Each structure stands twice: as C-alpha cells, then as structure tokens.
C-alpha positions as CSV (number, residue, x, y, z in Angstrom):
1,X,80.2,60.7,108.3
2,X,80.9,58.6,105.2
3,X,77.2,58.5,104.2
4,X,77.0,62.2,104.6
5,X,80.0,62.7,102.4
6,X,82.2,64.2,105.1
7,X,84.8,61.4,104.9
8,X,85.9,59.1,102.2
9,X,86.1,56.0,104.6
10,X,85.3,55.0,108.1
11,X,89.0,55.1,108.9
12,X,89.3,58.7,107.6
13,X,86.2,59.6,109.7
14,X,87.9,58.1,112.8
15,X,91.1,60.0,112.1
16,X,89.2,63.3,111.7
17,X,87.5,62.7,115.1
18,X,90.8,61.7,116.8
19,X,92.5,64.8,115.4
20,X,89.7,67.0,116.9
21,X,88.3,68.2,113.5
22,X,84.7,67.1,113.9
23,X,82.0,69.1,115.7
24,X,78.4,68.6,116.5
25,X,75.9,71.2,118.0
26,X,77.1,70.0,121.4
27,X,80.8,70.8,120.7
28,X,83.8,68.8,119.5
29,X,83.2,65.1,119.0
30,X,85.8,63.5,121.4
31,X,85.8,59.8,120.4
32,X,84.9,57.8,117.4
33,X,82.6,55.8,119.6
34,X,80.7,58.9,120.7
35,X,76.9,58.6,120.3
36,X,75.6,61.5,118.1
37,X,71.9,61.6,117.0
38,X,71.5,60.7,113.3
39,X,69.8,64.1,112.6
40,X,72.6,66.1,114.3
41,X,74.5,68.5,112.1
42,X,78.2,67.6,111.9
43,X,80.9,70.0,110.8
44,X,84.5,69.2,109.8
45,X,86.9,72.0,110.6
46,X,90.2,71.5,108.8
47,X,91.5,68.5,106.8
48,X,93.7,65.5,107.2
49,X,96.6,65.8,104.8
50,X,97.0,62.0,104.4
51,X,94.8,59.0,103.8
52,X,95.2,57.7,107.3
53,X,96.8,58.6,110.7
54,X,99.9,56.7,109.7
55,X,100.9,59.6,107.5
56,X,100.7,62.0,110.4
57,X,102.9,59.8,112.5
58,X,105.5,59.4,109.8
59,X,105.5,63.1,109.0
60,X,106.2,63.8,112.7
61,X,109.0,61.3,112.8
62,X,110.6,62.5,109.6
63,X,110.5,66.1,110.9
64,X,111.8,65.2,114.3
65,X,114.8,63.3,113.0
66,X,115.4,65.7,110.1
67,X,115.1,63.0,107.5
68,X,114.4,63.7,103.8
69,X,112.9,61.2,101.3
70,X,113.2,63.6,98.4
71,X,114.0,61.6,95.2
72,X,114.3,58.2,97.0
73,X,112.7,54.9,96.1
74,X,111.0,53.7,99.3
75,X,109.4,50.4,100.5
76,X,106.3,50.7,102.7
77,X,106.0,47.4,104.5
78,X,102.5,46.8,105.8
79,X,101.0,49.6,103.6
80,X,97.4,49.0,104.6
81,X,95.4,52.1,103.5
82,X,98.6,53.9,102.6
83,X,99.2,56.6,105.2
84,X,103.0,56.2,105.1
85,X,102.9,55.9,101.3
86,X,100.9,59.1,101.0
87,X,103.3,61.0,103.4
88,X,106.3,59.7,101.5
89,X,104.9,60.9,98.1
90,X,104.0,64.3,99.5
91,X,107.5,64.7,100.8
92,X,109.0,64.0,97.4
93,X,109.7,60.2,97.2
94,X,110.4,59.2,93.6
95,X,108.6,55.9,93.9
96,X,107.0,53.9,96.7
97,X,106.6,50.2,96.8
98,X,103.4,49.6,98.9
99,X,103.6,46.0,100.2
100,X,100.9,44.4,102.3
101,X,99.8,40.8,103.1
102,X,96.2,41.9,102.6
103,X,94.6,43.1,99.4
104,X,92.2,45.9,98.3
105,X,93.1,48.1,101.3
106,X,95.3,50.7,99.7
107,X,93.5,54.0,99.0
108,X,92.1,54.3,95.4
109,X,93.9,57.6,94.9
110,X,97.2,56.0,95.8
111,X,96.5,52.9,93.8
112,X,96.1,55.1,90.7
113,X,99.3,57.1,91.3
114,X,102.0,56.0,88.8
115,X,104.7,56.6,91.5
116,X,103.2,53.7,93.6
117,X,103.9,50.1,92.9
118,X,101.2,48.0,94.7
119,X,102.4,44.7,96.0
120,X,99.5,42.7,97.6
121,X,99.1,39.3,99.2
122,X,102.9,39.2,100.0
123,X,104.3,38.6,103.4
124,X,107.5,40.6,104.2
125,X,109.0,37.7,106.1
C-alpha cells in the first residue's frame, strides 16, 4: 500500500486495514496479514484522521469521559509515531511535548508542527 501511494507508512496501512477501509476485488481486506495478489487493485474508502491508531483510541477516551484539552500544554509520554499527539492537537491543545525513548519515529508532519516539542532518546522514568 505504501509503494502504491495509498498509505504514508506501513503502520498507517495496517491501521486502515484494521479500521475496515481497504478493499480488494474480493471484498474488504480483513487483516494486515491477508495475502493479496501484487496485481490486485486496492481501494481505500475513507480516511484515518490521525497518524496512527493511538489517536483513535485517545479520541474515544476523551469523548467518553467528556475531557477537553483545548488550550492546554500536554505531555505525550511514549509518543512513538504521534497518534496521541495528533489527536491532542486536533482537539485544540496549545502545545504538546512528544517524549519517547526512541528517535526518528514521530510523523514528519507532526515533527514540523511548531506546537510540538519533540523530546527523543529520553526515558520517562
């Protein structure tokens, strides 16, 4: 999917499949491990609003508990590709500190956002 330009990353492709957005001529692709012929036409129906599934999970939790992050400075511990960071920004967080023990994982789009402070190679302990 990445090579065909249908997804920006393997993780995003996996997320699209798990959310039921990817279809082949045989129907909906059910699992990321599904075997689909290389020549098969793939279609993405819909879009994932965040850079990873983490954003979907956080959005659900924020809605369920009626929490607002509007105007807040927020710390995303274990930011990885930035699903939580993306969700927080889209919901109005003023600034997000994206902390992770790894490096180079945060989405390029988020890395370029002036509201995001990237803190890499740091353990939250």
